[in-house]
C-alpha positions, 0 to 999 in steps of 0.5 A: 499500500502506497501514501503520499502527501502533497501541500502547497501554500501561496499568498492567497491560496492553497492546495492539498492533495493524500492518496492511498492505495495499491500499486502494480505493475503490469508493463508499467505502473498500474492500479492494484484492483484488488485492494482498496484505495482512497483520495483526498483533494482541498483547494482554496482559490486555487488558479486553474492555469497550472493544470492546463498542462495537463488538459491540453488534448481538450484545452489549451488555456484554462483559467478560473479559481477553484475552491472545495473539496473532494474525496474519493474512497474504494474497496477491493474489487469483486468477481465482476471487477467492480468496486464500492466507491464512496465519494464526497465532493463540493468545489467551484469555479467562478468567472472561469474561462475555457480555450477549447482545442482543435479551434473549437472556439472558448468559452468565457464567464463560466461557473462551475458546480461540481457535488459528488454522491455516495453511490459513486455519482459525481455531478457537474453543472456548468454555464457559460459564455461563447462569443456572448455577453450572459449565458447562452450554453447549459450543460449537467453531466454524471460522471459514474465511477468505479474506484479510482477510474470513470466507467460512464458519464451520462450528460445534457446540453442546452443552447441559446446561439450558440456558435459552433467553431472547429479549426476556428471557423464558425460552421454555424449557430446552434439552439435548443431550447431550455423549455424542451429536451436536451441534446444528450451525450452518453460515453461508456468507458468500461470494458474493452468496447468503448462507445459515445452516444449522441441523442439530438431530438431538438436543435435549430442549427443556423449556418452563417450567411454566404461569403462568396470571396474565393481565397487566393492560393499563395505560391511559396516563396521564394526568398525563403529557404529549407535548410532541413525539412522536418520529418512528418510525425510518426503515425500514433499506433492504437490499441486494442482497447482504443481501436474498439471505440464506436461513435452513434448519432440520431437525429430527432424530428426536429432537428433543422438547418436553416441560413437567410432564405433556406430552412431544411428538416434533418432526420436519421441516424449514423453509427461509426464503427471502430473501423472509421467506416459509416452505417446509417442513414440522413433523412430530409424529410418534406418540407424544406425550402432551399433557394437556388438559382435565383428560385426557391425549391422546396424539398420533395425527398432527401437522403444520404445513405451508408452501407458500411462506406466512408463519408465520401461514399455515400448515396445520395437521393435527393428530389426538389421542386420549384414553379417559375414565374411563367408556371414552368415546374422544374424538378432537381435530381441529386444522385450519386454520391458525396464524391461524385454527385450527379445532378439533372433537371426536369420541367414541366412542360419538357425542355432541355436541360440548358434551356431550363437553366436559362428558364430559371435565370432569366435568360432566354432559351436557345429555342426562342431566338436567334444566333444575333439576337441571342447574342443580344440576349446573353449580354443582358443575361451577363448584366442581369446576372453581375446585379444578382451576383452583386446584391448576393448577400445583401439587404436586397438580396431577395431581388432577382434579375433577368433579361432575354428575348421574346419569340419575336426577338423583342428584348425584355429585362425583369426584376422579380422578388418573392413577397410571400410562399405563394405571391411573386412580384416582377417588373417587366420592361421590353424594348422592341427592335423595331422601327415603329416600337423604337419610337414609342419607347420601352413598354414597362409593366408590373406583375403580381403572380398569385399561386392560390393552390397548388397547379393554380395561379393568377397573373395580373399584369398593369401598365403599358401591357395590361390584362388578367391571366389565369393559369392551370398546370397539371403533371401526368 
């Protein structure tokens, strides 16, 4: 039986550690499970910064004063390897901060409370601020101990527009209402087969606003000469115990990805085995909306399926649909794999994929204009696309510009916006190439397109060209 004590004291801080346990040797020092033991710690105003080297795998920086005590005792293991464990604890950190590893962000204004139970369970409660002036992260965890070793962790968490980052890049903000069910995490550490189970019943994950800024590929500086190249790090050998870790994620029916103008419901579940391959599927139920190519596509169905495959080999099956201001129904199909997706367009009434793309972008299709006049249309289309790109991400990003030609060769310029899920507003200017129309100037009109029922739309046109039009389309 080995015993040890450590006592440190500073001007306004103290640390006292003591332990008594049996030691053994199994390729290295280890705790003898056949013997009991105890560990005790008492701290007062102890600065956590001194513990940062011990937590380097999880946090690059830890700060804050720690006060309280922890007393852990256990009896010799029984035939099943279980220790009768006694745990007493009451410790806290006030106003702490943590900088997470792997560029995952930092937690400020952290309030941590740790309390122990007689049944060997350590309860942890954490409130913190992530890029916020008030708490937007709340977490609770129960750590079950089997003697001196934790064997199970059960955690819950709520978020309020909490930014989540990786490698210093913000992936988005997560919201899990405190009035609803929390995100649940279970970590099993007992035995050779270890597992991590994540259950997300409710989550609103808001993606950042699209940034179309291109990254510049920097070439090597010829003024810098490398005299001794550093060898690549040696691969870490995984023990049999680590190689049996499995990770599973289950998504509930109230999980969604959102962005400006976009909302995609997500559900399903995935499991990553010890070999790193995935099983399961991510499902996108009907009802989501995705803005693309100046249109608002509605998600009809979608899934990404894995059958013991790596991420890049996930099989795609996604179908979206939209209806243009002219009443043409366009279907978008995505198949193939994540690494090699295949995108197809179909329309009703049927058109070629080139004409469908022209229709979505507000450009006159190839079957309605001659080559010479088509060149003029492409010039106007380039201007329209430039305007769409210029306004993208701004307060006027909802405006969509288009240009083309009629079957008589008249140039058409349009600007449209979606006022609601069923109403489109459009301004249209027609300039004729004939001398007679040129003398009379351009013809302008405003269009209100009300899609009041499935397959039906009522278009009202006011201005130089006026009229009312009722459209009905049926898909066979």
